[in-house]
C-alpha positions in Angstrom: 104.6 -3.5 -34.4 105.4 -6.0 -37.2 103.2 -8.6 -35.5 100.4 -6.0 -35.4 100.8 -5.2 -39.0 101.8 -1.6 -38.9 102.0 0.0 -42.4 103.6 3.3 -41.3 104.3 5.3 -38.1 105.1 8.9 -37.3 107.4 10.2 -34.6 106.3 11.7 -31.3 108.3 14.1 -29.1 109.1 11.4 -26.5 110.6 9.2 -29.1 113.7 11.4 -28.8 114.0 11.0 -25.0 116.8 8.5 -25.1 118.9 10.4 -27.6 119.2 10.8 -31.3 121.8 8.1 -31.7 119.6 5.5 -30.0 116.5 6.5 -32.1 118.5 6.3 -35.3 119.6 2.8 -34.5 116.1 1.6 -33.7 114.4 3.2 -36.7 117.0 2.1 -39.2 115.7 -1.4 -38.8 112.0 -0.5 -39.0 110.3 -2.7 -41.6 107.8 0.0 -42.4 108.0 3.7 -43.3 108.7 6.2 -40.5 107.4 9.6 -41.6 108.0 13.0 -40.1 107.0 15.7 -42.4 107.7 18.8 -40.4 111.0 17.8 -38.8 114.5 18.8 -39.9 117.6 17.6 -37.9 120.7 19.7 -38.3 124.2 19.3 -36.8 125.2 21.9 -34.3 127.9 24.3 -35.6 131.3 22.8 -35.1 130.1 19.2 -34.7 132.6 16.7 -35.9 130.7 14.5 -38.3 126.9 14.0 -38.6 126.5 10.7 -36.8 123.3 8.7 -37.0 120.0 10.5 -37.4 116.4 9.2 -37.3 115.5 7.1 -40.3 112.5 9.2 -41.0 111.2 10.4 -44.4 108.9 13.4 -45.0 106.1 11.2 -46.5 105.3 7.7 -47.6 103.4 6.3 -50.6 101.9 2.8 -49.9 100.8 0.6 -52.9 98.0 -1.6 -51.8 95.2 -3.6 -53.4 91.6 -3.3 -52.3 88.5 -5.4 -53.2 85.3 -3.7 -54.2 81.7 -4.7 -53.4 81.6 -6.8 -56.6 84.8 -8.7 -55.7 87.0 -7.0 -58.2 90.6 -6.1 -57.0 91.9 -2.6 -57.6 95.4 -1.0 -57.0 95.3 1.9 -54.5 98.0 4.3 -53.7 97.9 5.7 -50.1 99.8 8.8 -49.1 100.9 9.2 -45.5 102.2 12.3 -43.8 103.1 12.8 -40.1 103.7 15.7 -37.7 105.6 16.5 -34.5 104.2 19.2 -32.2 106.3 22.4 -32.5 107.9 23.6 -29.3 108.1 20.2 -27.6 111.5 19.0 -29.0 113.8 19.8 -26.1 115.3 16.3 -25.9 118.2 17.1 -28.3 119.6 19.7 -25.9 123.2 18.8 -25.1 123.6 16.7 -28.2 125.5 17.5 -31.4 122.2 18.0 -33.2 119.4 20.5 -33.2 115.8 20.0 -34.3 113.8 22.4 -36.4 110.1 21.6 -36.3 107.9 23.5 -38.8 104.3 24.4 -38.2 101.9 21.6 -38.8 99.1 23.1 -40.9 101.6 25.1 -43.1 103.7 22.0 -43.8 100.6 20.0 -44.7 99.7 22.6 -47.3 103.0 22.0 -49.0 102.9 18.2 -48.7 99.3 17.5 -49.8 99.6 18.8 -53.4 102.9 17.0 -53.8 101.5 13.6 -52.8 98.4 14.1 -54.9 100.6 14.8 -57.8 102.5 11.6 -57.2 99.3 9.6 -57.4 98.0 9.4 -53.9 94.3 8.5 -54.0 93.8 8.5 -50.3 95.8 10.8 -48.0 96.2 10.1 -44.3 97.8 12.4 -41.7 99.3 11.0 -38.5 99.5 13.9 -36.1 101.2 13.9 -32.7 99.0 16.9 -32.0 95.7 17.3 -30.2 92.4 18.9 -30.9 92.7 22.5 -29.7 92.5 26.0 -31.1 90.1 26.7 -34.0 92.6 28.8 -35.9 96.2 28.3 -36.9 99.0 30.3 -35.2 102.8 30.2 -35.4 104.1 27.3 -33.3 100.6 25.9 -32.6 101.1 22.6 -30.7 97.6 21.0 -30.8 96.8 21.9 -34.4 94.4 19.2 -35.6 91.6 21.6 -36.2 93.5 23.9 -38.6 95.1 20.8 -40.1 91.7 19.4 -41.0 90.7 22.8 -42.4 93.3 22.5 -45.2 92.3 20.9 -48.4 93.2 17.4 -49.5 93.5 15.3 -46.3 91.1 12.3 -46.1 91.6 11.3 -42.5 93.6 12.2 -39.4 94.9 10.1 -36.5 95.5 12.5 -33.6 97.6 12.0 -30.4 99.7 13.9 -27.9 96.9 15.5 -25.9 95.6 12.2 -24.4 92.1 12.9 -25.8 89.4 10.4 -26.8 87.6 11.3 -30.0 84.9 10.9 -31.2 82.6 10.9 -28.2 84.2 13.3 -25.7 83.9 17.0 -25.0 86.9 19.2 -24.8 88.6 19.9 -21.5 86.7 23.2 -21.2 83.4 21.4 -21.9 83.2 22.3 -25.5 85.0 21.9 -28.9 85.5 24.6 -31.5 82.4 24.9 -33.8 84.1 22.9 -36.7 84.4 19.8 -34.4 81.6 17.2 -34.5 82.2 14.9 -31.6 79.3 12.7 -32.4 80.4 11.7 -35.9 84.2 12.2 -35.4 84.5 14.9 -38.1 86.5 18.1 -38.0 85.8 20.4 -40.9 84.2 17.3 -42.4 87.4 15.3 -42.2 87.2 12.0 -40.2 89.4 12.2 -37.1 90.2 9.7 -34.4 92.1 10.3 -31.1 92.7 7.0 -29.3 93.4 8.2 -25.7 96.8 7.3 -24.2 98.8 4.3 -23.0 96.9 2.1 -25.4 93.6 2.8 -23.7 91.6 2.8 -27.0 91.9 1.6 -30.5 91.2 4.3 -33.1 89.3 3.0 -36.1 88.5 5.0 -39.3 86.6 3.1 -42.0 86.6 4.9 -45.4 84.1 4.2 -48.1 85.6 4.8 -51.6 83.7 5.4 -54.9 84.4 6.3 -58.5 84.0 9.9 -59.4 81.4 9.9 -62.2 83.3 12.5 -64.2 86.9 11.6 -63.8 86.4 7.9 -62.9 89.0 8.3 -60.2 88.5 6.9 -56.7 87.5 9.3 -53.9 86.3 9.1 -50.3 82.5 9.1 -50.3 81.9 8.4 -46.6 83.7 7.5 -43.4 83.0 6.0 -39.9 85.1 6.8 -36.9 85.3 5.1 -33.6 87.6 5.2 -30.5 87.1 1.7 -29.1 88.0 1.3 -25.4 90.0 -1.8 -24.4 88.6 -1.7 -20.9 85.7 -0.3 -18.9 85.3 0.6 -15.2 82.5 -1.0 -13.2 80.3 1.8 -12.0 79.7 0.2 -8.6 83.0 -1.4 -7.6 85.3 0.9 -9.7 87.1 -2.2 -10.9 88.7 -2.0 -14.4 87.3 -4.8 -16.6 89.0 -5.9 -19.8 87.0 -5.7 -23.0 89.5 -7.7 -25.1 91.7 -10.8 -24.6 95.5 -10.4 -24.7 97.3 -11.7 -27.9 99.1 -14.8 -26.7 101.9 -14.4 -29.4 102.6 -10.9 -28.2 102.6 -11.9 -24.6 105.2 -14.6 -25.4 107.3 -12.1 -27.4 107.3 -9.7 -24.4 107.6 -12.2 -21.6 111.4 -12.1 -21.1 111.5 -8.3 -21.4 108.6 -7.9 -19.0 110.3 -10.1 -16.4 113.6 -8.3 -16.7 111.9 -4.9 -16.5 109.8 -5.9 -13.4 113.0 -7.2 -11.7 114.8 -3.9 -12.3 111.7 -1.9 -11.3 111.4 -3.6 -8.0 115.0 -2.6 -6.8 115.0 -0.5 -3.7 116.6 2.9 -4.0 115.7 4.4 -0.6 113.1 4.6 2.2 110.4 7.0 3.2 108.9 7.5 6.7 105.8 9.2 5.2 103.1 8.1 2.9 103.6 9.9 -0.5 100.4 10.7 -2.3 99.0 13.2 -4.7 95.4 13.4 -3.5 94.0 16.9 -3.8 97.4 18.0 -5.3 95.6 20.3 -7.7 94.2 22.4 -4.9 96.4 21.9 -1.8 100.0 20.8 -0.8 100.6 17.1 -1.3 103.5 14.9 -0.1 104.2 13.3 -3.6 104.5 16.8 -5.2 106.4 18.2 -2.2 109.2 15.6 -2.3 109.8 16.3 -6.0 109.9 20.0 -5.3 112.5 19.5 -2.5 114.6 17.2 -4.8 114.8 19.9 -7.4 115.9 22.5 -4.9 118.5 20.1 -3.4 119.9 19.2 -6.8 120.0 22.9 -8.0 121.8 23.8 -4.7 124.5 21.2 -5.5 124.9 22.6 -9.0 125.5 26.2 -8.0 127.6 25.5 -4.8 130.9 27.3 -5.0 129.9 29.4 -8.0 128.8 33.1 -8.2 125.2 31.9 -8.3 125.3 30.2 -4.9 123.9 33.2 -3.0 120.9 33.7 -5.3 117.4 32.5 -4.2 116.4 29.1 -5.6 112.9 28.7 -7.0 111.4 25.3 -8.2 108.1 24.7 -10.0 106.5 21.4 -9.7 103.3 20.1 -11.5 100.9 17.6 -10.0 101.2 15.2 -13.0 99.0 12.5 -11.5 95.9 14.2 -10.1 92.9 12.6 -11.7 91.8 14.6 -14.8 91.5 13.0 -18.2 93.1 9.8 -16.9 90.3 9.2 -14.5 89.7 8.8 -10.8 92.5 6.2 -10.3 95.2 8.4 -11.7 97.0 9.4 -8.4 100.3 8.6 -6.7 99.9 6.6 -3.4 103.1 5.1 -2.1 103.0 3.7 1.5 105.8 4.3 4.0 108.8 2.0 3.7 111.1 1.0 0.8 111.1 3.2 -2.3 111.5 1.2 -5.5 112.4 2.3 -9.0 108.7 1.9 -9.8 107.8 4.3 -7.0 110.3 6.9 -8.4 108.6 6.6 -11.8 105.3 7.0 -10.2 106.4 10.2 -8.4 107.7 11.8 -11.6 
């Protein structure tokens, strides 16, 4: 991230998957602000000591210099707020902490006047939330539309829902009326959603101008783009890169990549069947079935010898990899034979 020149980041729900202590250690050394405006981490009752917590702040103010069209340099104060999706923070269960995640749009209404009062000329929102419902509601997870409806936010970077915006319709074939997918505006606010797994680069270019009355800078225009890093050949289906890898980053990651691939190739079992998820959304599929059976097997071990042992066991399994937004190549297909750590990750 330092090599890429990050100025600020926000936390997502999966950043907590490896525990609060690990996250705290990682973020304590971050050379840029880590903001999380709607997160409060509290110790569980009776916890002995607070321990490390994420090094996140509710907002950041970045002092930058920008050059105008005439070549003159001006100071610019940029405010950054960031949001976690309510209802998704289950990774702290079993730890000595609990997370309280406030509603996104409501928290923004409190933060925006504060940052404006502290001198923020441009205000950016980093939202681990997708483009969803038109109106706010308690606990709304994909709250970008009501977030944009609030006053004072100049641009929003959206995530979480694996959407590509601008340039894509909603999953039901349409966006709420306030969403302009052609220009990348929601309630007039420029928004970008850069897909998932680094599939796109989200770009928002803001044009600033002086207010003729107050002489203060304000956003006059914006251009949004979700730029794909690859494209699929319509005939062969082959994925073709649109950009060249950064050789410095490749060198930085080389040792980690080799170590990871060595670990991922370790064999953990064997299967006599081909495990795939084709048609899993409409019919039974082996890749989903084996996860289902594993859940039942594990649950049976947990309740064995307890008063719960005679109760029926029910497992629910979702076909995670079954096409959809990720495209026609997003399926599990593991041939019979050795099962590697990579195959386990592919299954679930």
